C-alpha positions in Angstrom: 0.0 0.0 0.0 2.7 2.4 0.8 4.5 1.5 -2.4 1.4 2.4 -4.4 1.0 5.7 -2.5 4.6 6.5 -3.2 4.2 5.8 -7.0 1.0 8.0 -7.1 3.0 10.8 -5.4 5.8 10.6 -7.9 3.3 10.5 -10.8 1.5 13.7 -9.6 4.9 15.4 -8.9 5.9 14.6 -12.6 2.7 16.0 -13.9 3.1 19.1 -11.8 6.6 19.6 -13.1 5.5 19.2 -16.7 2.5 21.6 -16.1 4.9 24.3 -14.6 7.3 23.9 -17.6 4.4 24.3 -19.9 3.3 27.4 -18.2 6.9 29.0 -18.3 7.2 28.1 -22.0 3.7 29.6 -22.7 4.6 32.7 -20.7 7.9 33.2 -22.8 6.1 32.7 -26.1 3.3 35.2 -25.0 5.9 37.7 -24.0 7.8 37.3 -27.2 4.6 37.6 -29.2 3.4 40.8 -27.4 6.9 42.1 -27.6 7.0 41.6 -31.3 3.7 43.4 -31.6 4.9 46.3 -29.5 8.1 46.6 -31.6 6.0 46.8 -34.8 3.5 49.3 -33.4 5.8 51.4 -31.3 8.8 51.7 -33.5 10.0 55.1 -32.4 13.3 56.7 -31.6 14.5 55.9 -28.1 14.7 59.4 -27.0 11.7 60.9 -28.4 8.1 59.7 -28.0 4.6 60.0 -29.5 1.2 58.8 -28.2 -0.3 58.9 -31.8 -0.7 56.0 -34.1 2.0 57.4 -36.4 4.8 60.1 -36.4 7.5 61.2 -38.6 10.1 64.0 -38.1 12.3 64.9 -41.1 14.7 67.5 -42.2 13.1 69.0 -45.1 16.1 69.8 -47.4 17.6 66.3 -47.4 14.5 64.3 -46.3 16.5 62.6 -43.7 14.2 60.8 -41.0 15.2 62.0 -37.6 12.5 60.2 -35.7 9.6 58.0 -36.5 6.9 55.7 -35.3 4.9 53.6 -37.7 5.8 56.1 -40.4 4.9 53.9 -43.3 1.5 52.6 -42.0 -1.4 53.6 -44.2 -3.9 55.8 -42.3 -6.6 58.3 -42.8 -5.3 61.9 -43.0 -8.3 64.2 -42.5 -7.7 67.8 -43.6 -4.0 67.4 -43.9 -5.1 66.3 -47.4 -5.4 70.1 -48.1 -1.7 70.4 -48.3 -1.8 68.5 -51.5 -4.9 70.3 -52.6 -3.2 73.7 -52.1 0.2 72.9 -53.8 -1.5 71.1 -56.8 -3.7 74.3 -57.3 -0.8 76.7 -57.0 1.2 74.7 -59.5 -1.6 74.4 -62.1 -3.2 77.9 -62.0 -1.8 80.6 -64.1 -3.4 83.5 -62.3 -4.3 83.1 -58.6 -5.9 86.6 -58.4 -8.4 86.0 -61.2 -12.0 86.3 -59.8 -14.4 83.6 -60.6 -17.9 82.4 -59.4 -18.1 79.6 -57.0 -20.2 76.6 -58.4 -23.2 75.2 -56.7 -21.4 72.0 -55.9 -19.1 73.8 -53.5 -22.1 75.2 -51.4 -23.0 73.3 -48.2 -20.2 70.8 -48.2 -20.3 69.0 -44.9 -17.6 69.5 -42.1 -15.5 72.7 -41.6 -16.5 75.5 -43.9 -15.8 78.9 -45.2 -19.6 79.1 -45.6 -19.6 80.1 -49.2 -22.9 81.3 -50.8 -24.6 80.5 -54.1 -23.2 82.9 -56.8 -20.3 84.2 -54.6 -17.2 85.3 -56.5 -13.6 85.0 -55.2 -10.0 84.8 -56.4 -8.3 81.4 -56.0 -5.8 83.1 -53.8 -8.5 84.0 -51.3 -9.9 80.6 -51.3 -6.5 79.0 -50.7 -6.3 81.1 -47.6 -9.8 79.9 -46.6 -8.6 76.3 -47.4 -5.4 76.3 -45.2 -6.4 78.6 -42.3 -9.9 77.6 -41.4 -10.0 74.3 -43.4 -12.9 75.1 -45.6 -14.1 72.0 -47.2 -16.4 74.1 -49.5 -13.2 76.0 -50.5 -11.6 72.8 -51.4 -14.3 71.8 -53.8 -14.4 75.3 -55.4 -10.7 75.1 -55.9 -10.8 71.7 -57.4 -13.5 72.6 -60.0 -11.8 75.9 -60.9 -8.4 74.3 -61.5 -9.3 70.9 -62.7 -12.6 71.6 -64.6 -14.2 69.0 -62.3 -13.2 67.8 -58.9 -12.6 64.3 -60.2 -10.0 65.5 -62.7 -8.4 67.7 -60.0 -8.0 64.7 -57.7 -6.3 63.0 -60.6 -3.9 65.9 -60.7 -3.3 65.5 -56.8 -2.4 61.9 -57.4 -0.1 62.8 -60.2 1.6 65.4 -58.0 2.1 62.7 -55.4 3.6 60.4 -58.0 5.9 63.2 -59.2 7.2 63.8 -55.6 7.9 60.1 -55.2 5.6 59.0 -52.4 4.5 55.4 -52.5 1.9 55.0 -49.7 -0.5 57.8 -50.5 -3.7 58.0 -52.6 -6.3 60.7 -52.8 -10.1 60.4 -53.3 -11.2 63.9 -52.5 -9.9 67.4 -51.9 -11.0 67.9 -48.4 -10.0 64.7 -46.5 -13.3 63.6 -45.2 -13.2 59.8 -44.5 -13.5 57.8 -47.7 -12.3 54.3 -48.9 -9.1 54.5 -50.7 -8.2 57.9 -49.3 -5.0 57.5 -47.2 -1.5 58.5 -46.6 1.4 57.6 -44.2 3.4 60.0 -41.9 6.6 59.7 -43.9 4.8 60.5 -47.2 2.9 63.4 -45.6 6.2 64.9 -44.4 7.7 64.5 -47.8 4.8 66.1 -49.6 5.0 69.0 -47.0 8.7 69.5 -47.5 8.1 69.7 -51.3 5.2 72.2 -50.9 7.2 74.4 -48.6 9.7 75.0 -51.3 6.9 77.0 -53.1 7.0 80.6 -51.8 3.2 81.1 -52.3 2.4 78.0 -50.3 4.8 78.9 -47.6 3.4 82.5 -47.2 -0.2 81.1 -47.0 0.3 78.4 -44.4 2.5 80.7 -42.2 -0.1 83.4 -42.1 -1.8 83.7 -38.6 -4.7 86.0 -39.6 -6.2 87.2 -42.9 -8.9 89.3 -44.2 -10.5 88.2 -47.5 -13.1 90.1 -49.4 -15.3 88.8 -52.2 -16.5 90.5 -55.3 -19.6 91.9 -53.6 -17.5 93.4 -50.8 -18.4 90.8 -48.1 -15.4 90.5 -45.7 -14.3 87.5 -43.9 -11.7 87.3 -41.1 -9.8 84.1 -41.0 -7.7 82.9 -38.1 -5.3 80.1 -38.5 -6.2 76.9 -36.6 -2.6 75.9 -36.1 -1.9 77.4 -32.8 1.9 76.6 -33.1 2.2 79.7 -35.2 1.6 81.7 -32.1 3.5 79.5 -29.5 6.4 77.7 -31.1 9.6 79.5 -32.0 10.3 79.4 -35.7 7.0 77.8 -36.7 6.1 78.3 -40.4 2.8 76.1 -40.7 1.3 73.9 -41.7 -2.1 72.1 -41.3 -4.4 70.6 -38.8 -7.0 67.9 -39.4 -9.7 65.7 -37.7 -12.2 63.1 -38.7 -13.7 60.2 -36.8 -11.4 57.7 -38.6 -8.3 59.8 -38.7 -8.5 61.4 -35.2 -6.5 64.4 -34.6 -3.7 65.1 -37.0 -1.2 67.9 -37.3 1.5 68.6 -39.8 3.8 71.3 -38.4 7.0 72.8 -39.7 9.6 75.1 -38.2 12.9 76.8 -39.1 15.8 77.6 -36.9 19.6 78.4 -37.7 18.8 77.6 -41.4 17.4 74.1 -40.6 13.8 73.3 -41.7 12.1 70.5 -39.9 8.6 68.9 -40.8 6.8 67.0 -38.1 3.7 64.8 -38.8 1.6 63.2 -36.1 -1.6 61.1 -37.0 -4.3 60.1 -34.7 -2.6 61.9 -31.9 -4.7 63.5 -29.0 -2.2 66.0 -27.7 -1.1 66.8 -31.2 0.1 70.3 -30.5 1.9 69.6 -27.3 3.7 66.5 -28.7 4.5 68.1 -32.1 6.3 71.0 -30.0 8.3 68.5 -28.0 9.3 66.5 -31.2 10.4 69.6 -33.1 12.3 70.9 -30.0 14.0 67.5 -29.8 15.0 67.7 -33.4 16.5 71.2 -33.2 18.3 70.3 -29.9 19.8 67.2 -31.3 20.6 67.9 -34.9 22.7 70.5 -36.6 23.3 71.2 -40.3 26.8 70.4 -41.5 28.3 71.4 -44.9 29.8 68.0 -45.7 31.8 69.4 -48.7 34.1 71.0 -46.0 35.2 67.4 -45.5 36.3 67.0 -49.0 40.1 67.4 -49.4 42.3 67.0 -52.4 45.5 68.7 -54.0 44.4 71.9 -55.4 47.0 71.9 -58.2 47.2 69.5 -61.1 49.8 69.1 -63.8 49.1 70.5 -67.3 50.8 69.2 -70.5 51.2 71.4 -73.6 50.1 74.5 -71.8 51.7 77.9 -71.3 51.7 77.1 -67.6 52.7 73.6 -66.3 49.9 73.4 -63.6 46.4 74.7 -62.9 44.5 75.5 -59.8 41.4 73.3 -59.2 38.6 73.4 -56.6 34.8 73.1 -56.1 31.9 75.4 -55.8 29.3 73.1 -54.4 27.9 72.9 -50.9 25.9 70.0 -49.4 24.2 70.4 -46.0 23.1 67.4 -44.0 21.7 67.1 -40.5 23.8 65.1 -38.0 23.7 64.3 -34.4 26.7 64.7 -32.1 29.4 62.0 -33.0 27.9 61.3 -36.5 30.4 63.4 -38.2 32.8 60.5 -37.8 30.5 58.3 -40.0 31.2 60.6 -42.9 33.5 59.2 -45.6 34.8 60.9 -48.8 36.1 59.3 -52.0 38.1 61.7 -54.5 39.2 60.8 -57.9 41.4 63.5 -59.4 43.0 63.5 -62.9 46.7 64.1 -62.2 47.6 65.3 -65.6 45.6 67.1 -68.2 46.3 68.4 -71.7 45.9 72.2 -72.7 44.1 74.1 -73.8 42.0 74.1 -70.7 38.9 76.2 -70.0 37.9 77.5 -66.6 35.3 75.3 -64.9 36.4 72.2 -66.8 35.9 69.0 -64.8 38.9 67.3 -63.8 37.6 65.1 -61.0 34.8 63.9 -58.8 34.2 63.4 -55.1 31.6 61.2 -53.3 30.3 61.7 -49.9 29.0 58.7 -47.9 27.2 58.3 -44.6 27.2 54.9 -43.1 28.4 53.6 -46.5 25.3 55.1 -48.1 26.0 57.7 -51.0 24.7 61.1 -49.9 26.1 63.5 -52.6 28.6 63.5 -55.4 30.2 66.6 -56.9 32.6 68.0 -59.4 36.2 69.1 -59.2 36.8 71.8 -61.8 39.6 74.1 -63.0 39.7 77.6 -61.5 41.5 79.3 -64.4 42.1 79.2 -68.2 45.2 77.6 -69.5 46.3 78.4 -73.0 48.0 76.0 -75.3 51.7 76.7 -75.6 52.6 79.1 -78.5 54.7 78.2 -81.5 57.4 80.4 -80.1 57.5 78.5 -76.8 57.5 75.2 -78.6 60.6 76.3 -80.7 62.4 77.4 -77.6 61.7 74.0 -76.1 63.0 72.2 -79.1 66.2 74.2 -79.1 66.6 73.8 -75.3 66.3 69.9 -75.7 68.6 69.9 -78.7 
């Protein structure tokens, strides 16, 4: 009897050990699974955070991503759509100040509105202010019809502009950003679109305007106040656009300039969008600085010249290339130089005699030319005769 009891205890002890082992294995697998999910959903730079679904911070000139979180996830974009609406209209309109009558299709569009009235006449420029400052959905339809002939054709122009810019995770179905199937972007694409748009001086002037008075052809005055409060609270802010829908949540595209560096920040579906965008932009300015990497290019500034009235020529380069780097990253910059050691006269100023390439972490950033800094004439017949006599 004792032997049977002992065997039973051993059996239950073995089962208990196996059960504990299975629980431990399951816990490890569960932890790994959720860890993998968290990595994919919360991929963000270690020293800057964002509570939104997606975020991307870029330096506008080079497009370098400085911080990101789910930056390639396709999401609804709400009224940040109007960034593309505005730049497409500006690029495809010959006269922004020509006055035209707003069509009936633009009257009473749902959502945020400029409250356009039937038969009202405006310039496209004024409607662009209404579009970007108070997010007028009716203004977006009026703009689309005016520039594209139809809203549908204008949306095609918007998608063509996206293709031209080179974004790959964006598609537009309307001009205003109201939720619609097939209307989406990602944080990186939206940052890239904005950086492109800010190169246009008209676009930049509009989105950086805090308050604007517009007057229609009948003399009706509207006073517009920009919804982007960073223009009033953040040092160096230059725009760009707010947005909200049920699907998209609160969205903000912001941009700022300090010490010659322009940053663009995108947060999508982010509750505290103004506060977090301010913190992200500040982090970018505090941690990155623009460097002219061409200053790291070194080569002999004299090359030999055959058959010339002078035996050598001065060479150099005129280019600059600025790139944002954090402290310590300058050591990752490598430069390759190929320089012709001997050229034959005649030689014109600015003739290419070499090339340099600048790499960061073995990725090519920029290539430039090494050129002559002076003219070198071919040796005269008299000089040639003297050389022959001298050798003889």
